[in-house]
KEVEXTI-915464 format. One record per residue: x, y, z of N, C-alpha, C, O in turn. Coordinates in steps of 0.001 Angstrom, whole numbers, padded with zeros to 6 digits, always signed. Layout:
<atoms>
XYZXYZXYZXYZ ...
</atoms>
This chain:
<atoms>
+017903+192356+228130+019327+192641+228089+019987+191690+227095+020259+190535+227422 +020246+192180+225873+020734+191323+224811+022248+191247+224771+022797+190247+224308 +022927+192259+225235+024382+192296+225158+024989+191268+226114+024644+191230+227295 +025892+190437+225596+026511+189389+226418+027342+189969+227557+027398+189411+228652 +027992+191112+227273+028805+191743+228319+027920+192209+229466+028221+191968+230635 +026828+192878+229120+025915+193357+230153+025282+192204+230931+025100+192289+232146 +024950+191131+230221+024356+189985+230910+025341+189385+231903+024954+188989+233002 +026612+189317+231522+027613+188796+232443+027786+189682+233665+027948+189187+234780 +027753+191000+233454+027853+191926+234584+026633+191815+235492+026756+191810+236717 +025461+191727+234881+024236+191595+235674+024256+190300+236489+023835+190281+237646 +024746+189225+235881+024808+187943+236589+025697+188040+237826+025380+187465+238867 +026819+188772+237713+027715+188932+238864+027109+189843+239927+027266+189597+241123 +026416+190893+239491+025842+191837+240440+024643+191264+241181+024353+191674+242305 +023948+190324+240563+022732+189780+241164+022993+188611+242104+022042+188077+242674 +024236+188194+242289+024545+187105+243217+024191+187507+244644+024400+188652+245045 +023656+186562+245402+023277+186843+246785+024491+186931+247702+024445+187641+248707 +025582+186227+247380+026808+186300+248176+027727+187340+247560+027888+187391+246341 +028332+188172+248407+029121+189299+247932+030602+189074+248226+030968+188556+249281 +031444+189470+247277+032887+189487+247439+033358+190895+247080+033174+191338+245946 +033963+191603+248038+034270+193021+247855+035160+193275+246644+034896+194184+245857 +036223+192467+246491+037150+192672+245374+036457+192417+244036+036647+193172+243083 +035653+191351+243967+034937+191035+242746+033893+192103+242424+033688+192454+241262 +033237+192615+243464+032232+193659+243245+032859+194922+242665+032309+195528+241746 +034001+195311+243199+034685+196510+242694+035083+196321+241241+034925+197232+240430 +035599+195146+240907+035988+194869+239519+034766+194906+238597+034856+195404+237475 +033646+194391+239052+032421+194395+238241+031910+195814+238036+031500+196179+236934 +031935+196612+239099+031499+198009+238977+032391+198787+238017+031899+199579+237213 +033694+198565+238099+034623+199231+237179+034395+198781+235740+034499+199579+234810 +034084+197498+235563+033820+196984+234211+032545+197613+233640+032493+197944+232456 +031519+197777+234480+030281+198419+234020+030539+199868+233642+030049+200336+232614 +031300+200582+234457+031617+201980+234155+032424+202089+232871+032213+203005+232076 +033346+201159+232667+034152+201171+231445+033297+200868+230225+033503+201456+229164 +032340+199958+230362+031456+199643+229236+030628+200862+228841+030483+201158+227655 +030085+201570+229831+029306+202778+229539+030187+203830+228891+029754+204536+227980 +031417+203933+229358+032336+204942+228823+032662+204699+227358+032897+205651+226613 +032680+203441+226932+033018+203130+225548+031847+203302+224583+032033+203256+223367 +030651+203498+225116+029488+203663+224252+029399+205090+223724+029784+206030+224420 +028894+205265+222496+028823+206620+221920+027839+207537+222640+028056+208747+222695 +026769+206984+223187+025765+207769+223904+025673+207241+225327+025111+206171+225562 +026227+207996+226281+026290+207528+227669+024895+207378+228273+024626+206401+228971 +024004+208341+228009+022660+208271+228592+021902+207050+228089+021203+206388+228856 +022040+206751+226791+021371+205561+226241+021982+204286+226815+021268+203325+227100 +023299+204279+226983+023965+203102+227548+023507+202853+228980+023296+201709+229382 +023355+203939+229753+022879+203805+231134+021454+203266+231157+021101+202463+232020 +020646+203706+230215+019269+203207+230132+019249+201716+229830+018443+200978+230397 +020128+201270+228943+020202+199843+228617+020658+199032+229835+020225+197897+230035 +021534+199630+230641+022096+198930+231807+021224+199099+233050+021718+198969+234169 +019944+199386+232870+019064+199657+234011+018987+198468+234966+018926+198663+236180 +018990+197252+234451+018909+196072+235329+020123+195987+236259+019996+195604+237422 +021281+196342+235742+022486+196353+236580+022370+197418+237670+022708+197177+238828 +021892+198589+237282+021739+199683+238243+020715+199314+239308+020879+199665+240477 +019663+198611+238911+018647+198166+239870+019266+197249+240923+018976+197389+242111 +020114+196312+240500+020757+195398+241449+021697+196141+242391+021803+195800+243569 +022380+197158+241866+023294+197940+242710+022505+198735+243740+022899+198809+244904 +021391+199331+243318+020606+200183+244212+019995+199407+245366+019825+199961+246452 +019664+198151+245162+018997+197389+246228+019978+196736+247200+019562+196154+248202 +021287+196829+246909+022290+196222+247779+023201+197306+248353+023974+197897+247599 +023143+197592+249657+024044+198591+250249+025517+198256+250041+026346+199157+249913 +025849+196956+250005+027247+196561+249796+027741+196955+248415+028937+197189+248239 +026858+197034+247434+027227+197490+246090+027057+198998+245945+027828+199654+245244 +026048+199537+246612+025733+200951+246448+026863+201846+246942+027192+202839+246294 +027459+201507+248076+028498+202363+248661+029706+202509+247735+030081+203640+247425 +030336+201414+247275+031475+201610+246357+031069+202215+245020+031856+202945+244416 +029860+201929+244544+029406+202490+243269+029243+203998+243363+029693+204728+242480 +028603+204469+244426+028380+205911+244573+029693+206649+244763+029896+207709+244170 +030586+206109+245578+031860+206794+245804+032721+206827+244549+033573+207706+244419 +032524+205892+243620+033267+205902+242367+032607+206803+241315+033289+207549+240612 +031296+206729+241216+030598+207386+240119+030120+208786+240462+030250+209698+239646 +029568+208973+241658+029034+210285+242001+030152+211273+242301+029970+212481+242143 +031296+210779+242729+032431+211653+243034+033310+211902+241815+034332+212578+241921 +032927+211365+240657+033714+211512+239436+032845+212093+238331+031788+211548+238013 +033291+213195+237749+032546+213799+236637+032557+212897+235403+031694+213023+234534 +033519+211999+235323+033638+211111+234170+032470+210130+234099+032065+209718+233012 +031931+209760+235256+030827+208789+235303+029548+209448+235818+028781+208825+236553 +029319+210695+235437+028178+211456+235955+026849+210809+235582+025924+210784+236393 +026745+210282+234355+025479+209677+233914+025131+208456+234759+023979+208275+235154 +026122+207628+235033+025889+206460+235882+025521+206882+237301+024625+206302+237915 +026211+207888+237815+025929+208355+239164+024516+208896+239302+023827+208599+240278 +024081+209691+238326+022716+210238+238376+021676+209133+238316+020697+209153+239062 +021887+208169+237427+020924+207077+237287+020848+206240+238564+019763+205820+238967 +021983+206002+239194+021997+205209+240434+021301+205949+241570+020551+205346+242337 +021546+207251+241678+020896+208035+242728+019388+208081+242504+018620+207979+243461 +018955+208231+241261+017517+208225+240963+016887+206888+241335+015793+206848+241899 +017572+205800+241021+017033+204467+241296+016932+204207+242792+015917+203691+243259 +017959+204550+243546+017931+204296+244989+016947+205250+245673+016364+204913+246704 +016766+206441+245094+015808+207378+245653+014384+206859+245510+013593+206940+246450 +014058+206327+244336+012732+205738+244123+012523+204559+245061+011427+204362+245587 +013564+203784+245266+013451+202594+246117+013157+202959+247571+012445+202229+248260 +013700+204085+248043+013565+204456+249450+012695+205696+249646+012751+206333+250698 +011897+206038+248645+011078+207244+248751+010068+207146+249889+009812+208134+250578 +009497+205967+250090+008492+205781+251141+009085+205203+252425+008342+204854+253342 +010414+205097+252503+011051+204527+253688+010886+205458+254885+011132+206659+254779 +010477+204912+256010+010271+205719+257217+011418+205586+258205+011337+206115+259314 +012484+204890+257828+013653+204745+258696+014907+205155+257928+014928+205139+256697 +015940+205520+258665+017200+205948+258064+017924+204732+257501+017985+203686+258147 +018474+204870+256291+019182+203775+255637+020662+203841+256025+021331+204816+255683 +021197+202828+256733+022607+202863+257135+023523+202311+256043+023112+201471+255242 +024770+202792+256020+025770+202330+255056+027097+202117+255772+027365+202722+256810 +027918+201249+255201+029227+200936+255775+030297+201704+255008+030521+201443+253826 +030967+202661+255682+031964+203526+255040+033403+203093+255319+034342+203794+254940 +033583+201966+255966+034922+201604+256437+035874+201210+255309+037090+201283+255483 +035346+200795+254156+036215+200297+253091+036299+201227+251888+036775+200819+250828 +035845+202472+252032+035901+203413+250908+036790+204588+251288+036894+204918+252469 +037442+205233+250304+038294+206389+250615+037507+207505+251286+036374+207799+250905 +038116+208115+252276+037434+209167+253047+037011+210340+252170+035884+210823+252285 +037904+210803+251294+037590+211963+250458+036417+211682+249530+035569+212550+249322 +036361+210472+248967+035250+210115+248080+033940+210003+248847+032890+210413+248352 +034001+209445+250061+032795+209313+250876+032239+210686+251250+031023+210879+251267 +033126+211643+251551+032697+212993+251910+032093+213701+250703+031032+214315+250817 +032752+213624+249552+032229+214274+248347+030893+213652+247933+029978+214362+247515 +030782+212327+248050+029516+211664+247729+028409+212126+248666+027260+212262+248245 +028743+212369+249937+027744+212857+250893+027201+214215+250461+025991+214440+250484 +028093+215117+250068+027663+216439+249615+026796+216327+248362+025779+217011+248252 +027185+215483+247431+026443+215384+246180+025129+214636+246345+024175+214897+245612 +025067+213717+247289+023784+213079+247584+022795+214085+248149+021626+214095+247763 +023256+214929+249058+022371+215947+249630+021981+216986+248579+020860+217497+248596 +022901+217299+247666+022622+218309+246647+021724+217780+245539+021113+218567+244817 +021632+216463+245390+020875+215885+244280+019370+215860+244530+018602+215591+243606 +018937+216132+245749+017512+216129+246045+016897+214744+246018+015764+214580+245565 +017621+213748+246495+017095+212382+246488+016294+212112+247755+016001+213036+248514 +015940+210850+247985+015143+210487+249156+015890+210861+250440+017056+210495+250590 +015250+211582+251372+015930+211997+252604+016484+210826+253418+017505+210974+254090 +015822+209664+253366+016313+208509+254129+017693+208081+253671+018481+207574+254468 +017998+208282+252379+019295+207893+251835+020366+208913+252205+021414+208550+252738 +020104+210198+251920+021110+211232+252189+021388+211365+253684+022543+211503+254087 +020334+211324+254513+020537+211401+255956+021266+210169+256470+022119+210280+257352 +020942+208993+255930+021635+207774+256329+023109+207811+255984+023947+207351+256759 +023429+208364+254808+024835+208452+254391+025602+209396+255314+026716+209082+255732 +025017+210546+255632+025694+211533+256482+025923+210971+257879+027015+211120+258429 +024918+210330+258462+025082+209777+259808+026036+208584+259816+026750+208368+260795 +026052+207809+258729+027015+206707+258627+028430+207247+258558+029364+206631+259072 +028587+208407+257916+029888+209074+257861+030341+209482+259265+031510+209331+259621 +029401+209997+260051+029730+210389+261427+030082+209178+262283+030956+209260+263146 +029412+208062+262052+029652+206848+262840+030972+206176+262476+031708+205750+263366 +031285+206074+261179+032434+205284+260736+033736+206072+260674+034811+205474+260624 +033661+207412+260676+034880+208228+260631+034877+209243+261775+034929+210449+261532 +034814+208763+263016+034700+209694+264147+035963+210493+264423+035891+211560+265034 +037123+210002+263987+038390+210668+264268+038821+211615+263162+039848+212283+263287 +038058+211685+262086+038431+212531+260950+037822+213922+261111+036599+214048+261150 +038650+214974+261206+038085+216325+261325+037331+216750+260065+036341+217477+260150 +037802+216295+258880+037121+216642+257631+035732+215996+257577+034757+216630+257173 +035658+214737+257987+034376+214039+257964+033398+214675+258952+032221+214848+258634 +033874+215019+260136+032984+215612+261139+032538+217013+260730+031411+217411+261024 +033409+217766+260054+033011+219078+259538+031940+218921+258468+030970+219678+258432 +032127+217922+257587+031133+217661+256539+029800+217255+257153+028745+217694+256694 +029842+216425+258183+028615+215992+258854+027881+217189+259448+026659+217282+259330 +028608+218108+260084+027995+219287+260682+027321+220158+259620+026197+220620+259815 +028006+220379+258499+027459+221215+257422+026213+220563+256821+025198+221226+256611 +026297+219281+256550+025201+218606+255853+023990+218385+256750+022856+218465+256276 +024201+218111+258024+023062+217983+258933+022341+219327+259083+021114+219373+259166 +023112+220415+259117+022486+221738+259172+021683+222001+257904+020587+222559+257954 +022244+221590+256760+021536+221771+255488+020230+220975+255468+019184+221508+255095 +020286+219715+255864+019082+218873+255852+018041+219375+256843+016844+219341+256557 +018491+219845+258011+017547+220346+259015+016894+221646+258566+015738+221909+258898 +017629+222462+257813+017082+223744+257363+016237+223594+256100+015193+224235+255971 +016682+222754+255170+016020+222648+253878+014926+221582+253850+013938+221735+253132 +015087+220510+254619+014088+219440+254669+013698+219189+256128+013891+218082+256630 +013159+220186+256809+012916+220036+258254+011908+218950+258592+012110+218196+259543 +010826+218860+257827+009782+217879+258158+010284+216449+257982+010108+215612+258868 +010916+216167+256828+011404+214814+256562+012520+214429+257523+012539+213309+258035 +013452+215348+257772+014564+215063+258688+014055+214831+260103+014511+213919+260793 +013107+215660+260533+012536+215509+261877+011809+214172+262020+011950+213475+263024 +011034+213835+260996+010274+212578+261046+011207+211373+261102+010980+210453+261888 +012245+211368+260284+013175+210230+260248+013934+210095+261566+014087+208986+262077 +014407+211200+262116+015148+211139+263371+014245+210764+264539+014693+210137+265500 +012967+211149+264458+012049+210863+265554+011568+209414+265543+011395+208809+266601 +011351+208854+264345+010769+207517+264238+011804+206412+264092+011494+205245+264332 +013009+206752+263707+014012+205717+263447+014400+205008+264748+014458+205625+265811 +014667+203694+264641+015050+202912+265817+016416+202258+265653+016751+201326+266384 +017210+202744+264690+018535+202178+264481+019552+202862+265397+019233+203831+266086 +020778+202342+265392+021831+202906+266232+022282+204277+265745+022884+205038+266502 +021992+204596+264482+022373+205910+263969+021660+207031+264719+022192+208131+264862 +020467+206744+265188+019699+207758+265912+020366+208137+267226+020158+209244+267722 +021168+207235+267804+021794+207480+269096+023093+208265+268997+023683+208600+270024 +023552+208569+267785+024764+209371+267629+024546+210762+268212+023448+211306+268093 +025569+211355+268844+025398+212702+269433+024935+213744+268419+024089+214579+268737 +025480+213705+267203+025073+214698+266197+023610+214514+265805+022909+215490+265537 +023152+213269+265771+021751+213016+265451+020848+213511+266573+019796+214094+266310 +021247+213286+267820+020457+213749+268955+020408+215271+269022+019374+215848+269359 +021529+215922+268701+021556+217387+268697+020637+217948+267614+019917+218921+267841 +020668+217328+266444+019804+217787+265358+018340+217571+265702+017503+218429+265422 +018024+216422+266311+016643+216145+266707+016171+217144+267760+015035+217616+267695 +017023+217472+268727+016641+218438+269763+016388+219813+269146+015459+220514+269547 +017211+220195+268177+017020+221498+267533+015714+221533+266741+014999+222535+266763 +015406+220448+266049+014163+220389+265283+012942+220325+266203+011895+220890+265886 +013074+219644+267331+011983+219633+268323+011705+221041+268834+010551+221436+269004 +012778+221792+269077+012631+223162+269569+011959+224053+268520+011069+224840+268841 +012389+223920+267274+011784+224712+266200+010317+224341+266030+009466+225210+265838 +010026+223050+266102+008644+222590+265951+007761+223147+267070+006615+223525+266826 +008287+223198+268285+007519+223747+269406+007280+225241+269226+006198+225736+269540 +008273+225959+268729+008122+227400+268500+007060+227658+267435+006225+228549+267590 +007092+226884+266359+006113+227059+265284+004704+226756+265769+003748+227429+265385 +004580+225735+266617+003252+225363+267129+002652+226462+268004+001430+226559+268123 +003498+227287+268615+003008+228345+269500+002705+229646+268762+002134+230565+269349 +003074+229739+267495+002840+230970+266745+001348+231173+266496+000623+230200+266288 +000884+232402+266514-000536+232653+266249-000857+232451+264774+000003+232632+263912 -002075+232082+264497-002531+231925+263123-003199+233216+262660-004116+233719+263309 -002733+233742+261541-003287+234969+260993-004340+234617+259952-004018+234151+258859 -005578+234840+260298-006662+234514+259370-006608+235386+258122-007127+235013+257070 -005968+236563+258247-005870+237456+257089-005039+236851+255965-005204+237215+254800 -004149+235933+256311-003294+235309+255299-003895+234024+254732-003323+233420+253824 -005028+233610+255254-005666+232390+254754-006319+232658+253407-006684+233795+253109 -006468+231617+252591-007100+231765+251288-008587+232057+251446-009252+231531+252339 -009085+232898+250567-010519+233157+250542-011231+231967+249912-010588+231060+249384 -012576+231971+249970-013348+230875+249381-013094+230762+247888-012969+229660+247352 -013017+231915+247214-012752+231898+245763-011370+231339+245463-011189+230602+244494 -010397+231691+246298-009035+231187+246098-008974+229680+246336-008279+228962+245617 -009709+229199+247355-009711+227761+247622-010348+226992+246468-009863+225926+246088 -011434+227531+245909-012072+226878+244771-011154+226851+243566-011055+225835+242877 -010478+227972+243307-009553+228038+242171-008387+227078+242371-007953+226422+241424 -007876+226993+243602-006766+226080+243891-007197+224627+243731-006458+223814+243177 -008407+224298+244223-008907+222929+244087-009092+222563+242613-008779+221446+242202 -009608+223520+241812-009776+223271+240377-008434+223047+239695-008296+222168+238845 -007450+223851+240077-006111+223690+239501-005520+222334+239860-004934+221676+239000 -005659+221900+241112-005102+220621+241537-005800+219458+240847-005158+218463+240511 -007130+219572+240627-007837+218517+239905-007330+218410+238478-007108+217309+237974 -007144+219555+237824-006628+219551+236455-005217+218971+236406-004884+218198+235508 -004398+219351+237379-003036+218830+237443-003047+217318+237646-002270+216601+237016 -003928+216831+238524-004012+215398+238786-004474+214628+237552-003978+213535+237279 -005431+215200+236799-005882+214543+235565-004731+214423+234573-004569+213386+233929 -003935+215475+234448-002788+215432+233532-001784+214364+233954-001246+213638+233118 -001538+214276+235255-000595+213275+235763-001123+211868+235510-000381+210994+235064 -002415+211650+235796-003010+210333+235592-003008+209944+234116-002731+208794+233774 -003317+210902+233245-003327+210612+231811-001934+210244+231316-001773+209299+230544 -000930+210992+231762+000443+210678+231363+000872+209308+231883+001552+208559+231182 +000469+208979+233125+000824+207674+233698+000159+206540+232930+000780+205505+232685 -001110+206731+232546-001805+205687+231787-001164+205482+230412-001016+204348+229959 -000788+206569+229756-000215+206456+228416+001140+205772+228417+001505+205110+227445 +001889+205927+229501+003228+205339+229561+003273+204003+230292+004342+203402+230402 +002135+203525+230793+002113+202286+231573+001925+201070+230665+001104+201080+229748 +002698+200036+230940+002565+198792+230189+001319+198019+230621+000869+197127+229902 +000754+198351+231793-000414+197632+232294-001642+197828+231406-002545+196992+231401 -001675+198931+230656-002858+199151+229813-002937+198139+228677-003996+197968+228074 -001812+197460+228376-001821+196414+227350-002171+195044+227941-002457+194097+227208 -002146+194951+229277-002333+193650+229927-003642+193545+230690-004135+192440+230918 -004215+194677+231090-005399+194659+231948-006489+195547+231365-006226+196455+230577 -007708+195260+231770-008856+196073+231374-009100+197144+232423-009076+196865+233622 -009335+198366+231974-009516+199497+232878-011009+199745+233132-011808+199803+232198 -011364+199890+234411-012732+200215+234804-012716+201525+235594-011776+201805+236338 -013755+202308+235421-013893+203562+236155-015066+203450+237124-016172+203078+236730 -014821+203773+238393-015858+203740+239419-015935+205112+240069-014913+205759+240300 -017141+205547+240358-017341+206866+240927-018084+206753+242250-019097+206062+242357 -017550+207458+243269-018194+207516+244575-018388+206115+245175-019482+205783+245630 -017347+205311+245175-017456+203977+245771-016119+203608+246399-015064+204035+245928 -016167+202809+247469-014930+202301+248054-014840+200780+247981-013844+200192+248401 -015889+200142+247445-015867+198704+247184-016521+198461+245840-017443+199173+245442 -016035+197451+245151-016623+197104+243861-016608+195594+243695-015852+194895+244371 -017432+195101+242808-017510+193668+242504-017150+193461+241047-017691+194125+240162 -016239+192544+240803-015825+192256+239435-016003+190771+239150-016035+189945+240061 -016116+190457+237887-016269+189070+237460-014907+188477+237126-014050+189145+236549 -014723+187228+237493-013479+186518+237207-013830+185208+236510-014700+184458+236954 -013131+184956+235409-013368+183727+234648-012469+182622+235177-011257+182800+235298 -013062+181492+235487-012325+180316+235930-012759+179148+235045-013745+178464+235321 -012010+178948+234000-012426+177965+233012-013669+178452+232288-013673+179548+231727 -014722+177649+232297-015990+178030+231670-016933+178718+232644-018023+179137+232253 -016536+178842+233901-017413+179416+234911-017008+180856+235215-015840+181225+235093 -017990+181660+235611-017761+183043+235988-018053+183211+237475-019107+182803+237963 -017112+183814+238184-017276+184045+239611-017184+185541+239897-016467+186270+239210 -017901+185984+240897-017832+187370+241324-017010+187480+242599-017125+186659+243509 -016187+188505+242642-015395+188753+243838-015407+190243+244130-015437+191058+243208 -015386+190601+245390-015423+192014+245782-014013+192497+246101-013172+191735+246576 -013774+193768+245832-012473+194378+246068-012680+195705+246797-013617+196449+246507 -011791+195985+247743-011812+197262+248442-010848+198222+247759-009704+197866+247476 -011311+199434+247496-010480+200447+246854-010081+201476+247904-010929+202182+248449 -008787+201553+248179-008273+202480+249181-007466+203580+248495-006801+203350+247485 -007541+204751+249057-006752+205878+248541-005289+205687+248926-004985+205241+250032 -004403+206021+248025-002965+205892+248282-002253+207078+247671-002538+207461+246537 -001330+207662+248411-000556+208765+247857+000867+208695+248401+001121+208129+249464 +001769+209275+247656+003179+209298+248020+003726+210673+247667+003571+211135+246537 +004359+211320+248620+004869+212668+248376+006276+212791+248941+006714+211975+249751 +006976+213835+248491+008341+214069+248936+008514+215559+249202+008109+216394+248393 +009110+215881+250325+009298+217280+250703+010331+217941+249807+011406+217386+249580 +010012+219124+249298+010952+219904+248496+011856+220708+249420+011425+221109+250501 +013113+220955+249014+013967+221838+249814+013303+223194+250009+012715+223737+249073 +013389+223740+251203+012694+224982+251533+013096+226121+250601+012250+226917+250193 +014373+226202+250266+014834+227288+249397+014301+227146+247980+014179+228143+247269 +013980+225925+247555+013410+225735+246221+012002+226325+246148+011542+226701+245070 +011324+226406+247280+009968+226950+247319+009992+228455+247524+009256+229187+246863 +010839+228922+248442+010860+230349+248775+011691+231172+247793+011330+232306+247478 +012792+230617+247310+013667+231346+246391+014360+230335+245479+015481+229918+245770 +013716+229932+244385+014267+228873+243522+015663+229167+243001+016479+228254+242879 +015956+230446+242688+017284+230776+242174+018343+230516+243231+019375+229908+242947 +018086+230981+244462+019038+230729+245540+019136+229234+245837+020219+228719+246113 +017996+228542+245778+018009+227110+246050+018897+226352+245085+019646+225462+245489 +018816+226707+243797+019655+226029+242809+021119+226366+243008+021975+225485+242930 +021415+227630+243264+022808+228032+243501+023362+227367+244752+024528+226976+244793 +022525+227241+245765+022945+226603+247009+023295+225142+246785+024291+224653+247318 +022482+224440+245999+022755+223029+245723+023988+222868+244828+024756+221920+244990 +024173+223795+243885+025385+223749+243050+026633+223948+243906+027644+223278+243697 +026564+224853+244854+027697+225083+245759+027924+223864+246634+029068+223500+246908 +026852+223233+247072+026960+222046+247910+027607+220887+247151+028363+220109+247732 +027311+220773+245857+027841+219671+245066+029350+219744+244860+029964+218759+244450 +029954+220893+245139+031408+221029+245001+032179+220338+246127+033385+220117+246025 +031473+220007+247184+032109+219274+248267+032456+220163+249458+031925+221264+249602 +033340+219675+250293+033716+220352+251530+034410+221673+251229+035391+221688+250485 +033926+222793+251792+034582+224082+251546+036023+224061+252054+036344+223417+253053 +036867+224775+251345+038287+224826+251721+038492+225703+252972+039621+225863+253435 
</atoms>
């Protein structure tokens, strides 16, 4: 980060102690700096360190999202922040809570709709919606938004929503709307478990082989792209091992060589796609565009 202005903003955002008024001023200054740049997307890319600090702090994330995601003027910043926080919480198994007490109600509601429409990590969007229900219990607009968005998440992301509501141990899980949604998903899950399996709809052996071949080819393409774009290939030596779960490598310690063994474990990370994106992509996109407009009149 070479720009003195950006470095000053990053220094303020990275402080461990937070001051609400100072944070808002810093966020506004960052948005203004991006706005003055000729290429907003490039400016957002340069300001990635600032966005990283905002994404990891709920106290910064809430005012930033309500300012940027609810405003078309700062759309580039809003998209980048949502992408960053989504990556951060992609593997999170608990609902992420947020404090909505110090942000405008209309902005918090619109941000909730746009978070759900953006297809980000379910832990973030579900956490925002339930935090809205907790912090604005007397607002009819907020409660209507919560009802619409919980129905959307339960219908479009049933597995992720069910898992988060079932495993979470925070106070958000005890909200009546959360309990109602969990009961509905439990009922649907029980109905699905009782359905008969139609062997006629299962893939044939030839189809399974073709699918496995396609997935292997797809995985090779993904791995090749990851290797080409990774900075680690300039810093480390790559070894290929086949049919093994442990390996021994040599380590240099001064003039001496030592051998050490390493265990290789399989690791994967996946994210549930909205149901409508799989069954009817055109409707799924239109549905998310409609959702991004906010609370229906």
